[in-house]
C-alpha positions as CSV (number, residue, x, y, z in Angstrom):
1,X,-2.0,26.0,18.4
2,X,-5.6,25.5,17.6
3,X,-5.0,21.8,17.0
4,X,-3.3,21.5,20.4
5,X,-6.3,23.1,22.1
6,X,-8.7,20.8,20.3
7,X,-6.5,17.8,21.2
8,X,-6.4,18.9,24.8
9,X,-10.2,19.1,24.9
10,X,-10.5,15.7,23.4
11,X,-8.1,14.4,26.0
12,X,-10.2,15.8,28.8
13,X,-13.4,14.3,27.3
14,X,-11.7,10.9,26.8
15,X,-10.4,10.9,30.3
16,X,-13.8,11.6,31.7
17,X,-15.3,8.8,29.7
18,X,-12.5,6.4,30.8
19,X,-13.1,7.1,34.5
20,X,-16.2,4.8,34.3
21,X,-14.3,1.9,32.6
22,X,-12.3,-0.9,34.2
23,X,-8.5,-0.7,34.6
24,X,-7.7,-2.5,31.3
25,X,-10.0,-0.3,29.2
26,X,-8.6,2.8,30.9
27,X,-5.0,1.8,30.1
28,X,-5.9,1.0,26.5
29,X,-7.7,4.3,26.2
30,X,-4.7,6.2,27.7
31,X,-2.4,4.4,25.3
32,X,-4.5,5.5,22.3
33,X,-4.6,9.0,23.6
34,X,-0.8,9.1,24.1
35,X,-0.4,7.7,20.5
36,X,-2.7,10.5,19.2
37,X,-0.6,13.2,21.0
38,X,2.6,11.7,19.7
39,X,1.2,11.9,16.2
40,X,0.4,15.6,16.4
41,X,3.4,16.6,18.6
42,X,5.6,19.2,16.9
43,X,9.0,17.8,15.7
44,X,11.0,19.9,18.2
45,X,9.1,18.3,21.1
46,X,9.2,14.8,19.5
47,X,13.0,14.9,19.5
48,X,13.5,17.0,22.6
49,X,16.3,16.0,25.0
50,X,17.4,12.8,23.0
51,X,21.0,12.4,24.1
52,X,23.4,10.0,22.3
53,X,24.7,7.3,24.5
54,X,22.2,8.2,27.3
55,X,18.6,8.1,26.1
56,X,17.3,4.5,26.2
57,X,15.0,2.8,23.7
58,X,12.2,2.8,26.4
59,X,12.5,6.5,26.8
60,X,12.4,7.0,23.0
61,X,9.2,4.9,22.8
62,X,7.7,6.8,25.7
63,X,8.4,10.2,24.1
64,X,7.9,9.3,20.4
65,X,5.4,6.4,20.6
66,X,5.6,3.1,18.8
67,X,7.5,3.2,15.5
68,X,5.9,2.3,12.2
69,X,8.7,-0.3,11.7
70,X,11.6,-1.6,13.7
71,X,14.6,-3.2,12.0
72,X,17.2,-5.2,14.0
73,X,20.7,-5.6,12.6
74,X,23.2,-8.5,13.1
75,X,25.4,-6.3,15.3
76,X,22.5,-5.9,17.8
77,X,21.7,-2.3,16.8
78,X,18.2,-1.2,15.7
79,X,16.5,1.4,13.5
80,X,13.1,2.7,14.4
81,X,11.0,4.4,11.7
82,X,8.7,7.3,12.6
83,X,6.8,8.8,9.6
84,X,5.0,12.0,10.5
85,X,1.9,11.7,8.5
86,X,-0.5,10.7,6.9
87,X,0.5,13.7,4.8
88,X,3.5,14.8,6.8
89,X,6.7,15.9,5.2
90,X,9.1,14.3,7.5
91,X,10.1,10.7,8.4
92,X,12.6,10.1,11.2
93,X,14.9,7.1,11.4
94,X,16.1,6.7,15.0
95,X,19.2,4.6,15.4
96,X,20.0,2.7,18.6
97,X,23.3,0.9,19.4
98,X,23.5,-2.7,20.5
99,X,22.9,-1.6,24.2
100,X,19.6,0.0,23.2
101,X,20.9,3.5,23.6
102,X,20.1,6.4,21.3
103,X,22.7,7.1,18.5
104,X,20.9,9.6,16.2
105,X,17.7,10.7,14.6
106,X,17.7,11.5,10.9
107,X,15.0,13.1,8.8
108,X,15.2,11.0,5.6
109,X,12.8,12.7,3.2
110,X,15.5,14.8,1.6
111,X,16.7,15.5,-1.9
112,X,20.0,13.7,-1.1
113,X,18.1,10.5,-0.1
114,X,15.7,10.7,-3.1
115,X,18.8,10.9,-5.4
116,X,19.9,7.5,-4.0
117,X,16.8,5.8,-5.3
118,X,17.9,4.2,-8.6
119,X,16.5,1.7,-11.1
120,X,17.2,-1.8,-10.0
121,X,16.5,-1.2,-6.3
122,X,14.0,-3.5,-4.5
123,X,10.9,-2.2,-2.7
124,X,12.6,-3.2,0.6
125,X,15.7,-1.2,-0.2
126,X,13.6,1.8,-1.0
127,X,11.5,1.4,2.2
128,X,14.7,1.1,4.3
129,X,16.0,4.3,2.8
130,X,12.8,6.5,2.8
131,X,10.4,4.8,5.2
132,X,6.7,4.3,4.7
133,X,5.3,6.0,1.6
134,X,2.6,8.6,1.9
135,X,0.5,6.9,-0.8
136,X,0.7,3.8,-3.0
137,X,-1.0,3.7,-6.4
138,X,-1.5,0.7,-8.7
139,X,-1.6,1.1,-12.5
140,X,-2.7,-2.3,-13.7
141,X,-2.6,-1.5,-17.4
142,X,1.0,-0.2,-17.1
143,X,1.8,-3.1,-14.7
144,X,3.3,-0.5,-12.4
145,X,3.1,0.4,-8.7
146,X,4.0,3.9,-7.6
147,X,5.1,4.8,-4.1
148,X,5.0,8.5,-3.3
149,X,6.4,10.5,-0.4
150,X,5.2,14.0,0.5
151,X,8.0,16.3,1.3
152,X,9.1,20.0,1.4
153,X,11.2,20.3,-1.7
154,X,12.8,23.6,-0.7
155,X,13.0,22.5,3.0
156,X,10.5,25.1,4.1
157,X,7.2,25.4,2.3
158,X,7.3,24.0,-1.3
159,X,5.2,20.8,-1.1
160,X,6.1,18.2,-3.7
161,X,5.8,14.4,-4.1
162,X,8.7,12.1,-4.8
163,X,7.6,9.0,-6.7
164,X,9.3,5.6,-7.1
165,X,7.9,3.5,-9.9
166,X,8.1,-0.2,-9.5
167,X,7.6,-2.9,-12.2
168,X,5.6,-6.1,-11.7
169,X,8.8,-7.7,-10.2
170,X,8.9,-5.0,-7.4
171,X,12.1,-3.4,-8.8
172,X,12.4,0.3,-9.4
173,X,12.0,1.2,-13.0
174,X,12.2,5.0,-12.7
175,X,11.5,7.9,-10.4
176,X,9.6,11.1,-10.8
177,X,8.5,14.3,-9.1
178,X,4.9,15.7,-9.0
179,X,3.1,18.6,-7.4
180,X,1.5,18.2,-4.1
181,X,-1.8,20.0,-3.6
182,X,-3.5,20.8,-0.2
183,X,-1.1,19.1,2.3
184,X,0.1,16.2,0.1
185,X,-3.2,15.2,-1.5
186,X,-2.7,15.2,-5.2
């Protein structure tokens, strides 16, 4: 609640500052403010009133903001990726049908999805499954890159990190789990 109050005060201050700017700067400032509010919006508000077959892509973007990535498929459907971070524990994949209507929103940082990450997968395959990693670490001596996702291992409050280890060819070599300390910072 304290964060929302601080955000509201920032919004009032920003709006006051923008009143002296020209129209283009005002719109740009309002878009940044909207993006900020979408980033801190609780998940239940982020996903509120999304109705399969009814809610349009434009409505989703208005409510959820711009996605981190957007993937278009050959059948005309799309998948929008919404990581809740930088140290958030959820990433939503929002699926749209070929008419641009909402199909579903799925939280992908789950034990079931982590179990699907196997040696031999490419970076792109892992990214499509789990979304943007919370952090990326390079280990030059080991010739290894590690992507890590912050998540709630017990689904409620046990912070952990899921790690996918990639070799120099960008292929998964192994996976691991590590402790997350202070909101995902290890």
